[in-house]
KEKE-3310 file (N, C-alpha, C; in steps of 0.2 Angstrom, whole numbers, plus 5000, padded with zeros to 4 digits):
npx = (4945:4958:4959:4949:4958:4966:4962:4957:4970:4976:4966:4969:4982:4980:4973:4984:4991:5004:5011:5019:5031:5046:5062:5076:5088:5096:5111:5112:5106:5114:5125:5121:5120:5124:5117:5105:5087:5083:5069:5061:5046:5044:5035:5038:5045:5049:5058:5070:5071:5071:5086:5088:5092:5096:5107:5108:5094:5077:5062:5048:5032:5020:5005:4994:5005:5016:5009:5007:5021:5025:5015:5019:5033:5049:5045:5054:5066:5077:5071:5070:5061:5059:5057:5052:5050:5048:5036:5028:5035:5033:5022:5022:5029:5023:5012:5017:5022:5010:5007:5013:5028:5045:5056:5055:5056:5056:5064:5070:5066:5067:5071:5075:5083:5093:5097:5103:5110:5122:5124:5126:5121:5113:5108)
npy = (5075:5076:5088:5088:5079:5089:5100:5092:5089:5102:5106:5098:5101:5113:5112:5103:5095:5091:5093:5101:5102:5105:5094:5089:5079:5069:5071:5083:5092:5091:5097:5108:5114:5126:5136:5135:5137:5125:5116:5103:5094:5084:5074:5079:5070:5060:5068:5070:5056:5040:5040:5052:5071:5081:5093:5109:5110:5115:5112:5110:5106:5098:5105:5115:5124:5123:5129:5144:5149:5148:5158:5170:5170:5172:5174:5174:5167:5152:5137:5121:5107:5093:5078:5062:5050:5058:5061:5071:5081:5084:5089:5100:5108:5112:5118:5129:5133:5136:5147:5158:5156:5157:5146:5135:5117:5099:5085:5072:5055:5056:5058:5045:5041:5050:5044:5031:5036:5037:5050:5063:5066:5073:5072)
npz = (4900:4904:4909:4921:4927:4929:4938:4949:4954:4956:4965:4975:4980:4984:4997:5006:5002:5005:4991:4986:4992:4996:4997:5011:5009:5024:5024:5016:5025:5035:5030:5030:5041:5049:5042:5041:5047:5059:5063:5074:5075:5083:5097:5113:5121:5109:5106:5117:5118:5110:5099:5101:5096:5083:5085:5088:5083:5086:5097:5090:5093:5083:5077:5088:5094:5084:5074:5079:5080:5067:5062:5068:5063:5054:5037:5027:5031:5029:5032:5038:5042:5054:5058:5065:5053:5043:5036:5046:5048:5033:5033:5043:5033:5022:5030:5034:5019:5015:5023:5016:5018:5010:5007:5014:5021:5020:5031:5021:5027:5040:5057:5056:5045:5047:5058:5055:5044:5053:5056:5068:5086:5099:5114)
capx = (4948:4964:4955:4946:4961:4971:4957:4958:4976:4976:4962:4974:4988:4978:4971:4988:4993:5012:5012:5024:5036:5053:5065:5083:5091:5100:5116:5110:5103:5120:5131:5117:5116:5126:5115:5097:5087:5080:5065:5060:5041:5041:5034:5045:5046:5052:5065:5073:5074:5071:5088:5091:5087:5101:5111:5104:5087:5070:5057:5041:5026:5015:4998:4995:5014:5020:5005:5008:5027:5024:5011:5024:5040:5052:5044:5058:5070:5076:5070:5070:5057:5061:5052:5054:5051:5046:5028:5024:5040:5031:5014:5024:5034:5016:5007:5023:5020:5002:5007:5018:5035:5047:5060:5054:5060:5056:5069:5068:5068:5066:5077:5077:5087:5097:5103:5105:5117:5127:5127:5127:5113:5112:5102)
capy = (5070:5078:5094:5087:5080:5095:5102:5088:5091:5110:5108:5093:5105:5119:5107:5106:5087:5091:5090:5105:5102:5101:5090:5088:5074:5071:5074:5089:5095:5092:5102:5115:5116:5135:5142:5135:5135:5116:5114:5097:5094:5076:5076:5080:5062:5060:5072:5067:5049:5038:5041:5061:5076:5084:5097:5114:5110:5118:5109:5114:5101:5099:5107:5125:5128:5124:5135:5150:5150:5150:5166:5174:5169:5178:5171:5173:5163:5145:5131:5111:5104:5088:5071:5054:5049:5063:5063:5076:5087:5088:5092:5104:5114:5113:5122:5135:5137:5139:5154:5164:5153:5153:5142:5128:5110:5092:5080:5064:5049:5060:5056:5037:5040:5052:5040:5026:5036:5038:5057:5065:5066:5074:5068)
capz = (4906:4906:4911:4925:4932:4932:4942:4953:4955:4961:4973:4981:4982:4990:5001:5008:5004:5003:4983:4982:4997:4995:5003:5010:5013:5032:5023:5016:5032:5040:5027:5030:5048:5053:5036:5041:5054:5060:5069:5075:5076:5085:5102:5116:5121:5104:5106:5121:5117:5102:5094:5101:5091:5079:5090:5087:5081:5091:5097:5090:5093:5076:5080:5091:5096:5076:5070:5082:5078:5062:5061:5071:5059:5046:5030:5021:5032:5027:5037:5036:5048:5055:5062:5065:5047:5036:5035:5051:5043:5026:5034:5044:5028:5018:5035:5033:5012:5014:5027:5015:5020:5004:5009:5019:5018:5025:5030:5018:5030:5045:5062:5057:5043:5049:5062:5049:5042:5056:5058:5076:5089:5104:5120)
cpx = (4953:4961:4952:4951:4966:4969:4957:4965:4979:4972:4967:4979:4985:4975:4977:4991:5000:5012:5018:5030:5043:5056:5073:5086:5095:5107:5117:5111:5110:5125:5128:5118:5118:5122:5106:5094:5082:5077:5062:5052:5037:5039:5039:5049:5051:5059:5071:5075:5074:5079:5093:5088:5097:5102:5110:5098:5084:5067:5050:5035:5022:5009:5000:5002:5016:5017:5007:5016:5029:5022:5015:5031:5041:5051:5047:5065:5070:5075:5068:5067:5060:5059:5056:5055:5050:5040:5025:5028:5035:5023:5017:5028:5027:5012:5011:5021:5015:5001:5010:5025:5038:5052:5060:5055:5057:5063:5068:5069:5067:5074:5080:5083:5094:5103:5107:5110:5123:5129:5124:5120:5115:5105:5101)
cpy = (5073:5085:5092:5084:5083:5097:5100:5090:5097:5111:5101:5099:5109:5116:5105:5097:5087:5090:5095:5105:5098:5099:5091:5082:5075:5073:5079:5093:5096:5096:5108:5119:5122:5139:5140:5131:5129:5115:5107:5096:5087:5082:5078:5073:5060:5062:5072:5062:5047:5041:5048:5064:5079:5091:5103:5114:5111:5112:5112:5110:5102:5101:5115:5127:5128:5132:5142:5152:5152:5157:5170:5176:5174:5174:5171:5168:5156:5141:5123:5111:5097:5082:5064:5050:5051:5065:5069:5083:5087:5090:5099:5110:5115:5117:5130:5137:5136:5145:5160:5161:5152:5150:5136:5122:5104:5087:5075:5060:5052:5056:5048:5038:5042:5048:5033:5027:5038:5047:5057:5067:5071:5071:5074)
cpz = (4910:4911:4919:4931:4934:4937:4948:4957:4959:4966:4979:4984:4987:4995:5008:5008:5002:4996:4981:4988:4996:5001:5004:5013:5018:5030:5021:5021:5036:5039:5028:5037:5049:5047:5036:5047:5054:5067:5068:5076:5079:5091:5109:5119:5116:5104:5111:5121:5111:5096:5095:5095:5087:5083:5086:5085:5086:5090:5096:5088:5087:5079:5081:5091:5087:5075:5074:5081:5070:5059:5064:5066:5054:5039:5025:5022:5029:5035:5035:5043:5046:5060:5061:5057:5041:5034:5040:5047:5036:5028:5035:5037:5023:5021:5030:5023:5012:5020:5023:5014:5013:5002:5014:5016:5023:5024:5026:5022:5037:5050:5061:5051:5044:5054:5058:5045:5046:5057:5065:5079:5095:5109:5126)
residu = (MET:LYS:LYS:PHE:LEU:SER:VAL:ILE:MET:VAL:PHE:LEU:THR:HIS:LEU:GLY:PHE:GLY:LEU:ASN:VAL:ALA:GLU:LEU:SER:PRO:SER:GLN:VAL:PHE:GLU:GLN:LYS:GLY:SER:ILE:ARG:MET:ILE:ASP:VAL:ARG:THR:PRO:GLU:GLU:PHE:SER:SER:GLU:GLY:GLY:HIS:ILE:GLU:GLY:ALA:GLU:LEU:LYS:THR:LEU:GLY:PRO:GLN:LEU:SER:ASP:PHE:LEU:LYS:ALA:GLY:ASN:ARG:LYS:GLU:ARG:ILE:VAL:PHE:ILE:CYS:ARG:SER:GLY:LYS:ARG:SER:ALA:LYS:ALA:ALA:ASP:GLU:SER:LEU:GLY:LEU:GLY:TYR:GLU:ALA:THR:TYR:SER:MET:SER:GLY:GLY:MET:LEU:GLU:TRP:VAL:ALA:GLN:GLY:LEU:PRO:THR:SER:HIS)
# end
């Protein structure tokens, strides 16, 4: 039974369910703003409204736009993915890991948590 569960866990990991995605808290992202690339994977409407966005973050919507960006990118670059709540950013980080990126993160709690902590936003 243990062997069966181990096989299932490995299988799910390779399917991309975010089991290996590292997270940074909003305060950690704020502290590292100058040394990590910030990619916001929300929609353009979310990026320009709903509490704004993090200054310096680049918009790369989850889907083909993000996939094209990742395929052409530097796999050694440190990147944190940002979304509204942390779910889409985890998917983006998982996708990047699947493409061989070595240092990508999901911002835990997303912009909801960023705003709740009173961290600065741009509109």
